[in-house]
C-alpha positions, 0 to 999 in steps of 0.5 A: 503533504496529506496523502490518502494511502490505499493498501490490497485493493484486491479488486473491490471497486466497491470500498476503493470508491467510497476511499476515493471519496473520501479522499477527495472530500478530505482534498488529499493532494496525492493518492498512494497504492500500497499493491495488491489493486488487482489479481493476476490470478484472477481468472474474470476479475475487475483489474479494468475498472479498479485501475481505471479509478486508480488513474482517474484519481491520479494515483501512484504506488507500488505492485504486490505479490497478486499484481506483479504479473500485470506491471512487470515481465507481464506474461501472454495469458494476462496481456490477453486478459487484461485492456491494454490502458490497465496494462499501462496504468499497472507498469507505472507501479513501482517496487518501492516508492520514496514520496514526502519524505516517507517509503511506501512498499507492498512488503517489508522494505528489507526485501527486494520485490522485484524478486517474486521469491521476496514478494511471497516471502512470509515469516508473519508479520514484522512484529518484533523488534528484531522483525522491524530491524531489518527494514529500519536497517535496510532503509534510511526513511523515517516513516515506513508504510507496508500493505500484505498483513491485511491488519492495522499495525504499527512498529517503531524501533522498540515494539508495538505501539498500542494502537490497532486503527481505533482513531487519529494517530500523532507520530512522535518526531523522536523515532522511526516508524514503521506502518501496516495499512489495513486493506481496502478489501476489508473496508479500510484506507487512511491518510497521513499528513506529513506536516503534523505526521497524523494517521488517520483511519477511515473506514470505507467498507 
């Protein structure tokens, strides 16, 4: 399966449109959003357009710390600002998602995305074996994808892989990976071919 990965859109419509066009060109089988597609805190945002684009693309995914207010226990002030179709789409997002043997979440998998405090927990990126070990211990999937950190990063139980989104990366079959996907708002997306274990960063700036 070829997956199209979107992290941290933050209502950046133009790079999102370019990312989705790339996914169509590359014939991805499923689009996955890794949270913070929209921003509950934006007084005049573009959530409706973002949600419409994701819906049209058949995107599935998870919520993040910035858009959980559109997904879970939606406050009345947000219901008055967002359209019913946007709220309907956002209500279909999950705290975490398992697809094609991979786990997708906005924050590290050892944190509970149903808990707002966990969504806002921040101790820096999971850039040591000790930090990333918390996620590998918490879940069983071999490949874990997260957003949130606005950068590229690949971790194994043994440490960080010397890779920063400069080109495709083939994952080895004998270890586990936690992969941080760089944000759409900064002009990035990616594909992941689960059959070939090939991660391909794409510039959509």
